[in-house]
C-alpha positions in Angstrom: -0.1 0.6 -0.1 1.5 3.2 -0.8 0.8 6.3 2.1 1.7 9.7 1.2 1.9 11.6 5.1 2.0 15.8 4.4 3.7 16.8 7.4 6.6 15.9 9.3 5.8 17.1 12.6 5.1 15.4 15.7 1.9 13.5 14.5 3.1 13.5 11.2 6.6 11.6 12.5 4.5 9.3 14.7 2.5 8.4 11.2 5.3 7.7 9.6 7.1 5.8 11.8 3.8 3.2 13.0 2.7 3.2 9.1 6.7 2.4 7.9 6.6 -0.2 10.5 4.4 -2.2 8.9 6.0 -5.1 5.6 3.7 -4.1 3.4 3.5 0.0 3.4 5.2 2.0 1.1 5.3 5.6 3.0 6.9 9.1 1.7 6.7 11.8 4.0 6.5 15.4 2.6 7.7 18.7 4.2 9.7 22.2 3.6 11.9 21.3 6.2 14.7 19.7 4.9 16.8 19.1 8.2 13.6 16.9 10.1 13.5 14.8 6.9 16.9 13.8 6.7 16.2 13.0 10.6 13.5 11.0 9.9 15.3 9.0 6.4 18.0 7.9 8.8 15.7 6.4 11.4 13.0 4.9 9.2 12.9 2.8 6.1 10.7 6.1 4.1 10.8 8.5 1.6 11.4 11.8 1.6 10.5 15.0 -0.9 11.2 18.6 0.5 8.6 20.8 -0.3 5.1 22.6 -0.3 2.7 20.1 0.7 0.0 21.1 -1.5 1.6 22.6 -4.1 0.4 19.9 -7.3 4.6 19.9 -8.9 5.8 18.9 -5.4 2.6 16.1 -5.0 3.1 14.6 -8.1 7.7 14.4 -7.6 5.9 12.5 -4.5 3.9 10.3 -6.3 0.3 11.3 -6.1 -0.3 9.7 -9.5 0.2 6.3 -8.0 -1.1 6.9 -3.7 -3.4 4.9 -2.3 -4.0 6.9 0.6 -3.0 10.2 1.1 -2.5 11.8 5.1 -2.9 15.4 4.9 -1.0 15.9 8.8 0.8 19.6 8.3 -0.6 22.9 10.8 -2.3 24.3 8.6 -6.0 23.1 8.2 -6.6 25.0 4.7 -3.0 23.4 3.2 -4.7 20.2 4.2 -7.8 20.3 2.8 -6.7 21.9 -0.8 -3.6 19.1 -0.7 -6.6 16.7 -0.5 -8.6 19.0 -3.7 -6.0 18.9 -5.8 -5.5 15.4 -5.1 -8.6 14.3 -5.9 -9.6 16.6 -9.0 -5.9 15.6 -10.2 -5.3 11.9 -9.7 -8.1 10.5 -8.2 -6.5 9.3 -5.2 -9.2 6.8 -3.2 -8.6 8.1 0.3 -7.5 11.3 1.5 -7.2 11.9 5.4 -6.9 15.0 6.5 -6.0 17.5 10.2 -8.2 19.8 11.0 -7.7 21.5 14.0 -10.1 24.5 13.5 -13.5 23.5 15.5 -15.6 26.3 13.5 -14.2 23.8 10.4 -15.8 21.1 11.4 -18.9 22.0 13.8 -20.6 25.3 12.4 -21.1 23.4 8.7 -21.8 20.1 6.9 -18.0 21.0 5.1 -16.9 17.1 5.5 -19.9 14.9 4.7 -20.2 12.8 1.4 -20.2 15.3 -1.9 -18.5 18.0 -0.2 -14.9 19.0 0.1 -12.6 16.0 -0.6 -11.8 14.8 2.6 -12.9 11.0 3.1 -11.9 11.2 6.9 -10.9 14.4 9.1 -9.1 14.0 12.6 -8.7 16.9 15.1 -5.8 15.2 17.3 -6.6 18.1 19.5 -10.1 17.0 20.2 -9.3 13.0 20.5 -6.6 14.3 23.3 -9.6 16.2 25.0 -12.6 13.3 24.9 -9.2 10.9 26.4 -8.3 12.8 29.4 -12.1 13.4 29.8 -12.7 9.8 30.0 -9.2 9.7 32.2 -10.9 11.7 34.6 -14.8 9.7 34.2 -12.6 6.6 35.5 -10.0 7.5 38.2 -7.0 5.5 39.4 -7.0 4.4 35.1 -4.0 4.7 33.1 -6.0 3.7 30.0 -9.0 4.4 28.8 -11.0 3.5 25.4 -13.6 3.0 23.5 -15.5 0.0 21.1 -18.5 -0.7 19.7 -20.4 3.4 20.5 -18.8 3.2 23.8 -20.7 -0.1 24.7 -17.7 -1.5 25.4 -14.2 -0.3 27.1 -11.2 -1.5 27.3 -9.5 0.3 30.7 -5.1 -0.2 31.7 -4.8 0.0 36.1 -2.2 -0.9 37.9 -2.8 -3.2 41.0 -3.1 -2.3 44.8 -2.3 -3.5 47.6 -5.9 -2.7 48.7 -7.6 -4.3 45.6 -9.7 -7.9 46.6 -8.2 -10.3 43.8 -4.5 -9.0 44.3 -2.7 -12.2 45.7 -5.7 -14.2 44.6 -6.4 -16.0 41.6 -7.6 -14.7 38.6 -10.7 -17.4 38.7 -12.0 -15.6 41.7 -13.1 -12.7 40.1 -16.0 -14.1 38.7 -16.6 -15.6 42.4 -16.7 -12.1 43.1 -18.5 -10.7 40.5 -21.3 -13.6 40.1 -23.0 -10.8 37.7 -20.6 -9.2 35.8 -19.0 -10.4 32.5 -15.3 -9.2 32.1 -12.3 -10.5 30.8 -8.4 -10.0 31.5 -6.6 -9.6 28.2 -3.0 -9.0 29.4 -1.0 -8.3 32.1 2.3 -6.4 32.7 4.9 -7.4 35.7 7.8 -6.0 35.8 7.6 -4.3 31.8 6.8 -8.1 30.7 3.7 -9.7 29.3 1.9 -12.5 31.0 -0.5 -14.8 29.2 -3.9 -14.2 31.7 -5.0 -18.0 32.8 -7.8 -19.0 35.6 -4.2 -20.6 38.3 -2.6 -16.6 36.9 -2.2 -14.1 41.0 -2.5 -10.9 40.5 0.1 -9.3 42.3 0.7 -5.5 43.3 1.7 -2.9 40.5 0.4 -5.6 37.9 -0.5 -3.5 34.6 -3.6 -5.6 34.3 -6.1 -4.7 31.0 -9.2 -5.4 31.0 -12.4 -5.3 28.4 -15.9 -4.8 30.2 -19.6 -3.3 29.0 -18.9 0.3 30.5 -22.1 0.0 32.9 -19.7 -2.5 34.6 -16.0 -0.7 34.7 -15.9 0.5 38.1 -16.8 -2.5 40.3 -14.4 -4.5 38.5 -11.5 -1.5 39.0 -12.8 -1.7 42.7 -11.9 -5.6 42.0 -8.0 -4.8 40.9 -7.0 -1.2 43.2 -9.7 0.2 46.2 -12.1 2.7 44.1 -10.8 6.4 44.2 -13.8 9.2 45.0 -14.9 10.7 41.7 -12.7 13.8 39.8 -14.7 16.7 41.3 -12.4 20.0 41.3 -9.3 19.8 38.4 -6.6 22.0 38.0 -5.9 23.1 34.2 -2.0 24.3 33.2 -2.3 25.7 29.8 -5.2 27.3 28.2 -4.1 26.0 24.4 -6.5 23.9 22.2 -6.5 21.0 24.9 -6.7 23.2 27.6 -9.2 25.3 26.6 -11.2 22.0 25.3 -10.6 19.7 28.1 -12.2 23.3 30.5 -14.7 23.7 27.9 -16.1 20.6 28.3 -15.6 19.9 32.2 -16.8 23.2 33.6 -20.6 22.2 33.7 -19.9 19.1 35.9 -16.7 20.2 37.9 -15.2 23.0 39.7 -12.1 24.3 37.5 -9.6 26.0 37.6 -7.2 27.4 34.7 -3.4 28.8 34.7 -2.7 30.4 31.4 1.0 32.2 31.3 0.2 34.6 28.6 -2.6 37.7 30.0 -3.9 38.0 27.1 -5.3 34.7 26.1 -6.0 34.6 29.8 -8.9 37.2 29.5 -10.0 36.2 25.8 -10.7 32.1 27.6 -12.2 33.7 30.8 -14.8 35.7 28.7 -15.3 32.4 26.4 -15.5 30.3 29.1 -18.7 30.2 31.6 -17.7 28.5 34.8 -14.4 28.3 34.8 -12.0 30.7 36.9 -9.2 32.1 34.8 -5.3 32.8 36.0 -2.8 34.3 34.3 -0.3 33.5 35.6 2.4 30.8 35.6 1.5 26.8 36.6 5.2 26.2 37.9 5.4 29.0 40.5 4.9 28.0 44.0 3.7 30.7 45.4 0.4 31.0 42.8 -0.1 27.4 43.3 0.0 27.3 47.1 -2.7 30.3 46.9 -5.4 28.7 45.0 -5.0 25.5 47.2 -2.9 22.9 45.1 -3.8 20.2 47.8 -6.8 20.1 48.3 -7.4 19.9 43.9 -8.5 16.1 43.1 -6.7 16.4 39.7 -3.9 18.8 38.1 -3.3 18.5 34.6 -0.4 20.2 33.2 -1.0 20.9 28.9 0.9 23.3 28.2 3.2 23.1 24.7 5.9 22.8 26.8 6.6 19.0 27.8 9.3 20.3 29.5 6.9 23.0 31.9 4.6 19.9 31.6 7.1 17.4 33.9 8.1 20.3 36.3 4.6 21.8 37.2 3.4 18.2 38.1 6.1 17.6 40.0 5.2 20.5 41.8 1.9 20.2 42.4 2.1 16.4 43.1 4.7 17.6 45.9 2.5 20.7 47.4 -0.5 18.6 47.7 -2.4 17.7 44.3 -4.2 14.1 44.8 -3.1 12.8 40.9 -1.3 14.7 38.5 -1.4 13.9 35.2 1.0 15.9 32.7 1.0 16.2 28.6 4.2 14.4 26.8 5.3 13.9 23.5 8.7 11.9 24.2 7.7 8.7 25.0 11.2 8.2 26.2 9.8 11.1 29.0 6.6 9.2 29.3 8.6 6.0 30.6 10.7 8.2 33.0 7.8 10.0 34.6 4.8 7.5 35.2 3.9 5.9 38.0 7.0 8.0 40.0 6.7 11.6 40.3 3.2 11.9 37.7 0.8 9.4 37.7 -0.6 9.6 34.6 0.8 10.8 31.0 -0.9 11.7 28.3 0.7 11.2 24.8 -1.1 13.0 21.9 0.8 11.1 19.3 -0.3 7.1 21.2 -3.7 8.6 20.9 -4.0 10.1 17.8 -2.5 7.4 15.7 -5.3 5.1 16.7 -7.7 7.6 14.4 -5.8 7.3 11.5 -4.8 4.0 11.7 -8.6 2.6 11.2 -8.8 4.1 7.7 -5.3 3.2 6.9 -5.5 -1.0 7.7 -6.6 -3.2 5.5 -10.3 -5.6 6.2 -12.7 -3.9 8.0 -11.4 -2.2 11.5 -13.6 0.0 13.1 -11.3 0.8 15.7 -7.8 1.0 16.5 -6.1 1.7 19.8 -2.6 2.4 20.4 -1.3 0.8 24.2 1.5 1.3 26.3 3.0 3.6 24.2 2.6 2.6 20.7 4.0 -1.2 21.7 0.4 -3.0 21.9 -2.5 -2.3 20.3 -6.6 -3.0 20.6 -8.7 -3.1 17.6 -12.2 -3.3 16.6 -12.8 -5.2 13.5 -16.0 -6.3 11.1 -16.9 -10.3 9.9 -17.7 -10.5 6.7 -18.5 -14.1 5.2 -18.5 -13.4 1.6 -20.0 -16.2 -0.8 -18.3 -18.8 2.9 -14.6 -17.6 2.4 -14.1 -16.6 5.7 -11.1 -18.7 7.7 -13.5 -16.7 11.4 -17.3 -16.7 10.6 -19.0 -20.2 12.0 -15.4 -21.2 13.7 -14.7 -21.1 17.7 -12.3 -19.6 19.0 -10.6 -22.8 20.1 -10.8 -23.5 16.3 -8.9 -20.2 15.2 -5.0 -19.5 15.2 -4.1 -16.2 15.5 -0.9 -14.8 16.3 1.3 -14.9 19.0 0.4 -12.6 21.4 -3.4 -11.8 20.0 -6.0 -12.7 21.5 -9.8 -12.1 21.0 -10.8 -11.1 24.3 -14.8 -9.3 23.3 -17.5 -10.4 20.8 -20.0 -7.5 19.5 -23.1 -8.7 17.7 -26.1 -6.4 17.4 -26.5 -4.8 20.7 -25.4 -8.0 23.2 -21.9 -8.0 24.3 -20.5 -11.1 25.0 -17.0 -12.0 27.0 -15.3 -14.8 24.3 -14.4 -17.4 25.4 -12.5 -21.0 23.6 -16.2 -21.8 22.9 -17.7 -19.0 22.0 -18.5 -19.3 18.3 -18.1 -16.2 15.6 -20.9 -15.0 13.4 -21.1 -13.0 10.4 -20.6 -9.3 11.4 -19.6 -9.6 14.6 -17.1 -7.3 15.8 -14.6 -8.8 17.2 -12.5 -6.9 20.2 -8.5 -8.4 19.4 -5.3 -7.2 22.0 -2.1 -7.6 19.9 1.1 -7.3 23.1 3.1 -7.0 20.0 1.6 -5.1 17.0 4.5 -6.4 14.9 1.9 -8.9 13.4 -1.2 -7.2 12.7 -0.4 -7.9 9.4 -1.2 -11.5 9.8 -4.7 -10.5 11.9 -5.6 -7.8 9.0 -5.7 -10.7 6.5 -8.2 -12.5 8.6 -10.7 -9.4 8.1 -9.9 -8.9 4.0 -12.5 -9.0 1.7 -12.6 -11.7 -0.6 -13.1 -10.8 -4.3 
C-alpha cells in the first residue's frame, strides 16, 4: 500500500514511524524542513520529498499519481484541505485524510459530508486528546480508557494496588466476586514483561492489567484491582491552549475548574468564553501561585501546555504540594517511561491517542477502531467479520479453532446490541465485531488478513 504523508511535525513523524514499520506499506513524507526529513530518513525506511505540501508539482514528485492513501497532517488546516482537493481533482486518489484543528471548520457547517469537500476522513488531535483525558477523569485510577462499539465496550488499563480485592488471588476468583458481571482480562504486564492471563494466574501488586467490560460494569471491575477512588470534583488545568481550553469547556458544567494560562492576553480571551471556569494569568510552575490557589485540595492537576518540560516540572511541583493526582502531556515516549508511576501519575501522549484514529482508516479489512497502547508497543482493534461467499476464515468457527499470531487474542465479541466476553467455545458469526488485543503490534499484518474481503 502506498501512503503519502504531508507534514513531518509531531503527528506526521509518529504516523510515519508506525506506518513504515508495517512491511506492506511504502511511505513517502513531504515537508518543507529538509533537516527534519533527513533525520526521518536516517531512522525510518521511507522516501522523503522537500516542498510545499499542497503544490501539485510537489505532490507529483512525491508519487501522488499512484498513491493509495493521502494523509495530510501539516499544521495548516487550509493546506491539508487544499492538498486533498488537488489529489482528488487531478489524480483521483482513493482515500484522503486531513488533520483539522479549528473547531470552526468541523462544527459550524456540514463541510465534510459526502459530496462536499474532497476529504474522506478528518481527524482533530486536539479534540481526540480532550476526549481521552475526559474519559480518564471519569474513571479515577485508570491509566488508559478506550472505547469500542460506540462506547458499549471499553478496555481499561489499571495498576493493581495492595488494597484491591483480587490482588494476591487467582484470576478465576474474579467470577466468584462478580458473578453477575462479564469481564475479561486481556493482558497483564509485570515489570514491563507480558504475562499471559490464565485462570491460575495470581495478580500481584503493581501489575499493569488491561481488562475489557461493558461500560456500565467498569467501576465494579476496577474495584477488584484497586480500591475505588472518589470522583474528580476539583480540577486545575495548566495551559489555556487548544487542549486545555477544550477540556475546561467540556468539564466546567460538572466540575470545579481552574485554568492557569501564562499569556495574560490569552487568559483574558478565554475567560470571556468560558462560563464557569476560574481563569488565572500566571505560571503554573510558580509555587506561591499554586499554594495560594489551594493546590492541596485539587483532585487532579493536568499540565497541558505546549512545553513538555514545563508540564513535567509543574506536575511534579503540584504533586509535592499535595494534589491528589497529576497528569502531564508529554510527546517523547522516553520522557513518559521515566515519569509515569514515579513522579507523575498519568502521562498523556498526543501521538499515541491520535495514531489510533488514523490507523483505523489505513488498516486493511473492515477495521472500525484502533487504539495504540503502552506507548505504541501494543494495540487493540475492533474489526468486523464479513463472510463473502463463505470464504471468511473466521465466520462459523469457535475461538479454539482459530489460529491467531503470537500475542494476539480475541477478548470480546459485539453482536448486534449484545456484548459477549470471548471464551474458547464462543462461535463467530458474520457481521460480528471482534475486539482483539495484540501485545506485539508487529503481528498486525497477520491479523488484518483474517478480515480482508475476498474478491
